[in-house]
C-alpha positions, -999 to +999 in steps of 0.1 A: -492+178-187-468+195-209-432+186-218-415+211-195-434+207-163-428+169-157-391+176-159-393+206-135-415+187-111-393+157-111-364+180-102-384+196-074-382+230-089-418+241-094-452+238-077-475+245-106-493+222-129-506+247-155-500+242-191-486+274-205-452+260-213-462+230-233-448+242-264-437+233-298-420+256-323-439+269-353-417+257-382-436+280-406-431+312-387-396+320-401-394+355-388-404+346-353-381+317-353-352+338-364-358+362-335-356+333-311-322+320-323-296+318-295-259+313-294-262+290-265-260+254-278-285+241-252-312+263-266-306+258-303-330+237-325-320+201-327-306+190-360-296+157-375-317+126-383-351+115-370-365+150-371-336+164-350-320+149-318-305+164-287-268+172-290-259+153-259-223+149-271-219+187-269-237+192-236-216+212-210-224+220-175-210+255-179-237+263-205-266+254-182-270+285-161-269+309-191-292+286-211-318+286-183-317+323-178-318+332-214-345+306-221-367+320-194-363+355-207-372+344-243-403+326-229-414+356-209-410+378-240-433+354-258-458+354-230-458+392-228-465+393-266-496+371-261-508+391-230-504+424-248-520+414-281-545+443-289-568+419-307-598+404-289-588+371-272-595+340-293-584+303-290-560+310-319-543+341-307-541+332-270-543+295-263-526+283-295-498+309-291-493+297-255-490+261-269-464+274-293-442+294-269-412+282-250-397+258-274-361+270-267-365+267-230-379+232-233-349+222-253-326+236-226-345+217-199-339+184-218-302+188-210-309+202-175-329+171-168-302+147-179-276+165-158-299+165-128-312+129-129-286+109-147-252+127-143-253+150-113-221+164-100-213+188-071-207+215-096-241+210-112-258+209-078-244+243-070-259+256-102-292+238-095-294+254-060-288+289-076-314+284-103-342+268-082-356+301-068-352+318-103-373+290-118-400+297-092-399+334-099-402+327-136-433+305-130-449+332-109-444+359-135-465+338-159-491+324-135-496+359-120-497+377-153-531+395-150-534+404-186-526+369-197-551+354-173-579+377-184-573+367-220-575+330-210-606+336-189-623+354-218-616+324-241-628+301-213-660+320-207-668+322-244-662+285-248-689+278-222-714+297-244-701+284-277-682+252-271-651+245-291-641+212-308-634+186-281-596+187-282-596+225-281-621+227-253-600+203-233-569+225-238-589+256-227-603+239-197-570+225-185-553+259-191-579+279-173-582+255-143-544+253-140-541+290-137-571+292-113-557+264-091-525+283-088-537+316-077-546+336-108-578+348-091-561+360-059-557+397-051-523+414-054-512+409-018-521+372-018-504+367-052-472+383-038-472+358-008-481+329-031-450+337-052-429+340-021-440+306-009-433+290-042-398+304-042-391+292-007-404+257-016-383+255-047-351+258-026-364+233+000-372+207-027-337+211-042-320+208-008-341+177+002-332+159-031-295+167-027-295+155+009-308+121-002-284+119-030-255+127-006-265+098+017-269+074-012-234+083-024-216+084+009-229+054+029-212+023+014-207-010+031-174-027+022-171-065+027-142-088+030-139-122+014-151-140+045-183-119+046-198-131+013-219-160+025-251-166+005-243-141-022-243-152-059-212-153-080-226-125-103-234-103-074-199-108-058-181-100-091-201-069-095-195-058-059-158-064-063-157-042-095-176-014-077-152-016-047-122-014-070-137+016-087-141+032-053-104+026-044-110-005-023-094-032-044-098-066-029-131-057-011-167-059-021-190-028-021-227-027-012-239+007-023-268+026-007-293+020-034-322-004-037-307-024-065-277-032-043-294-033-009-323-056-019-304-087-031-280-084-002-308-084+023-324-113+005-294-136+003-266-126+027-261-150+057-243-122+077-271-109+099-252-080+115-242-068+080-278-071+068-287-048+097-260-023+088-270-022+051-307-020+061-300+009+085-279+028+059-306+025+033-337+034+055-319+062+073-312+083+042-320+119+051-324+109+087-289+109+103-291+140+125-264+158+105-263+187+080-280+164+055-309+156+077-343+163+060-367+163+090-368+201+095-370+206+057-401+184+056-417+204+085-410+236+066-424+222+034-456+211+051-462+245+067-456+264+034-479+240+014-507+245+040-503+283+040-503+284+002-536+265-003-552+284+025-547+315+004-569+298-021-596+290+004-588+253+009-586+235+043-555+215+035-531+206+007-547+173+000-581+189-007-565+213-031-544+188-049-570+161-055-596+183-071-584+175-106-575+139-100-596+108-105-601+104-067-614+140-065-612+141-027-588+129+001-618+109+015-621+088-016-584+081-017-583+072+020-613+050+016-595+029-010-564+026+011-582+018+043-602-009+026-570-027+015-549-020+046-564-045+071-561-074+047-525-063+039-513-062+076-532-094+083-512-111+056-480-097+070-487-114+103-491-147+085-459-142+066-439-133+097-453-164+115-441-186+086-407-169+087-404-172+125-413-209+123-384-215+099-360-195+120-370-215+151-368-248+132-333-239+121-323-230+156-313-195+146-324-181+180-337-148+166-369-128+164-377-116+129-366-080+124-369-058+093-334-067+081-345-104+083-377-101+063-363-106+028-339-133+039-364-155+056-391-148+030-368-166+006-367-196+029-405-196+032-407-194-006-385-225-009-405-243+018-440-235+005-434-235-033-399-250-037-392-218-055-357-203-054-356-166-065-320-170-075-329-199-098-356-178-114-330-150-118-309-172-141-336-169-167-340-131-164-313-115-186-317-078-193-310-081-230-336-109-234-361-089-214-355-060-237-363-082-266-394-095-248-407-059-244-401-053-281-421-084-289-450-072-268-449-038-284-450-054-318-480-076-310-500-049-292-489-016-309-475-029-342-441-013-334-407-024-346-375-016-327-342-016-346-309-005-330-295+028-342-260+024-355-235+036-329-224+072-332-253+082-355-274+096-325-255+114-297-259+099-262-250+114-228-231+083-216-214+053-232-239+030-214-269+045-233-282+027-264-308+039-289-334+022-310-355+035-340-392+028-335-413+024-366-447+011-376-443-026-387-466-022-417-460+013-430-424+017-419-434+052-406-410+066-381-426+068-346-396+079-326-364+069-308-361+049-276-331+056-254-321+031-227-298+040-198-298+009-176-270+011-151-264+028-117-236+053-116-223+081-094-245+111-097-276+092-109-307+094-088-320+060-075-349+041-089-363+037-124-382+062-145-392+072-180-390+106-196-395+123-229-370+146-247-397+154-273-434+145-272-457+137-301-478+166-315-494+174-348-499+210-339-472+227-360-462+198-382-459+163-369-432+158-342-420+122-335-413+110-300-379+109-283-384+088-251-360+072-226-361+046-199-337+049-170-328+022-145-303+016-117-292-020-123-258-028-108-235-032-138-222-068-142-186-077-143-171-078-178-184-108-198-212-116-173-249-114-181-270-089-163-294-110-143-323-093-125-350-104-100-386-110-110-395-077-093-369-058-112-381-074-145-416-063-136-403-027-130-385-028-163-418-036-181-436-010-161-413+018-172-414+006-208-452+010-205-447+047-199-425+048-230-452+031-251-477+056-237-455+084-251-450+067-285-487+059-290-498+095-283-523+107-309-530+143-298-527+176-316-519+200-288-488+196-265-508+202-234-528+171-241-497+149-239-499+149-201-522+130-178-539+127-145-515+114-119-537+087-104-544+075-140-511+077-158-495+049-137-523+026-149-511+021-184-476+011-173-489-011-145-510-029-170-480-036-193-464-054-164-489-083-169-473-093-202-441-104-185-458-135-172-476-144-205-466-178-219-455-161-252-429-141-233-418-168-209-414-195-236-394-173-260-373-149-239-369-163-204-339-186-213-311-197-190-280-174-192-256-203-195-274-231-214-298-209-234-326-234-226-361-220-219-375-218-184-388-253-176-425-258-172-422-269-136-404-237-127-429-216-146-457-233-127-440-226-094-436-189-104-473-186-113-484-206-082-464-182-060-478-151-077-495-139-045-465-148-023-452-120+000-481-097-010-484-087+026-449-072+025-453-056-009-487-041-003-480-030+033-447-013+026-463+006-003-495+015+015-477+027+046-459+053+025-491+063+007-511+066+039-483+086+055-482+110+025-519+117+029-519+119+067-490+144+067-509+167+044-542+164+063-525+171+097-520+205+112-484+214+103-480+240+131-450+229+152-451+194+136-423+170+148-419+150+116-401+120+132-426+118+161-456+121+137-442+093+115-438+070+145-471+078+161-491+075+129-476+042+121-484+030+156-520+041+151-522+022+118-508-009+136-479-010+112-461-043+116-427-038+133-410-063+110-410-041+079-406-004+071-424+019+048-412+016+012-401+052+014-395+066+049-404+102+052-369+117+053-361+103+018-396+103+003-385+121-028-418+114-046-435+137-021-408+161-008-384+168-036-412+183-056-450+181-058-456+155-085-467+128-061-475+149-030-508+135-017-508+114-048-487+084-039-520+066-034-523+068-071-504+036-077-531+017-059-559+037-076-543+028-109-539-008-098-577-011-094-579-002-131-550-025-139-565-056-123-599-049-138-584-044-173-562-074-170-592-095-162-608-083-195-577-095-214-577-128-196-614-134-205-609-124-242-608-152-269-571-144-277-561-138-242-535-111-236-527-109-273-563-107-285-564-084-315-597-066-307-587-060-271-553-047-282-569-023-306-592-010-278-562-008-255-543+015-279-573+035-290-588+043-256-561+038-230-529+049-246-534+071-277-557+097-261-533+107-234-551+136-216-574+146-244-604+131-226-615+125-191-597+093-178-629+078-163-646+083-197-617+067-215-617+037-192-655+032-197-650+033-235-624+005-231-642-017-205-678-008-211-682+001-174-663+015-144-635-005-129-644-028-099-622-034-069-628-071-067-601-080-093-574-061-073-582-081-041-581-114-059-549-105-076-532-100-043-547-131-027-568-110-002-603-117+008-628-097-012-646-073+012-684-076+016-703-048-001 
């Protein structure tokens, strides 16, 4: 995947996955470069240290619309020049020129992505809504450029007779298949309708995303001092600060985000308030008002089905999975349906344990979804004498950051040094930047930006992105990568303490950044990946959080500075499979629902009814919800990046468990030098320059086996 498309997909603006905009600027072509100069700051080449950096300090919302429109025009002019080249099509004058085009637009979308994901405002959302259909039309003008496609097809056909070097062949194959998958072979009438559908979808994706953001920003639960039972001092101080910032001084705010909701449900003794917070969170996009997403989802499903039928496919899932590791919906469903029975069986055991404690305490309740986290903590204490809040005292964000740097140094030979304040522009005062270099040679690898805190206008969750990807195509480009989280900002002077799950996610997203930094590909298109494979590398990095080297050096108490005691470490490791019924089931329910929605006939579909009936057929336990209920399932309905692909986390987890087993069996364990070298060489550095299955076989010596996944989750291994 190229640099532009992940940004656009994340924002829900495009439906394509072709590689024609993966583009770097040809530094040597002075004349062409001069022609592409723009007065719009957002399109101008980056200047300053580290090979040039985004001018985030000069970023203005009022420049966005003009930059997008001008950048698209510039890119279309470049594409037209390629398409109308009178010379016979070659890899150099067609594919390489496509790799080279669109640099200015990519720079513009770096700023657009920040404003959309990290600093959205009502003013920006209005611009976003206006631009969404224009982006779609722009994409269609390229994907349906007949002259361009015929040149690509000629190069592709010739390469089948006279194969190109491996990396060039991979670029040609990805480019041709991307165009073909997105309607380049359709007749003119079908192309017209295809473009119309994409335009309609772009606006629906934008509306869906903004509706969810509205409900996250506007449903806040304010507590009084007598409603704080069970909550930690750090959480209370943070909630007080947020309430004050929202004009409710003297109260305590529980915001409608996972980072606020999750600890409240886990520790609050106020059951009715737990129910209110739970309902606020899980009803995002589903409140029967002007921000309700159910009809939008129905419209999206119909349009997606109509679009793939133009291409001759039975359903959206069949079309989408043809270039993924799973290949078919049946293969993806088979994996999920193999794990599902064990997951819901474990939930039944977990609920029985929780109900027993509630009964013993005389609580006179039946376990409901807003009770699950609360009583799971009591079970954890009873079974393992493990208090999550006690563990949290050893999980400080700054120390976890140091731990990630340590792991990167041991496995990748990277060194992270803070960049002096003010020397690199940032888009918010909370953002910090590190210079990443090779420990031995001192070679500059890139910059790492960290934006850790939740704020108004920032989308929920955690993610990684690149502002500039590695390439050696037209001179070496170093990487500018960022990790973005939504931790609740601590009160002044307080350490930011996170849960074990949040620490795991922090490592996970850093794994994506390491994937970006370790890239060793020539062509920008090869910096992408296959969706059900690219989560594997980051999921694998999660495993280093629980290594002894990390625990003993970096998990120290926030007050005493003493390392986590051995008895607590032993409890954490012993409880590693605790609550796997909940974790696996809430995830799998979302993944199964994603697939079933796209396999179903969307004609007159009632989204709410379909969700309820499908979950009933699956025997979904009533005591917990899907991780992402359909009306706020942004992975799937604010764009197409994860549509019929949410299963990919589990597909990648099969690889993760199998690969982790290889490290565990190595002489040096998780820091074994030979294994680390193979990890970088075969799993991280190639990016999308080779088939993922082939890359994994080179690392492991065989295909991945599912048994390790089941053992990791404490589930019985199914008979073959």
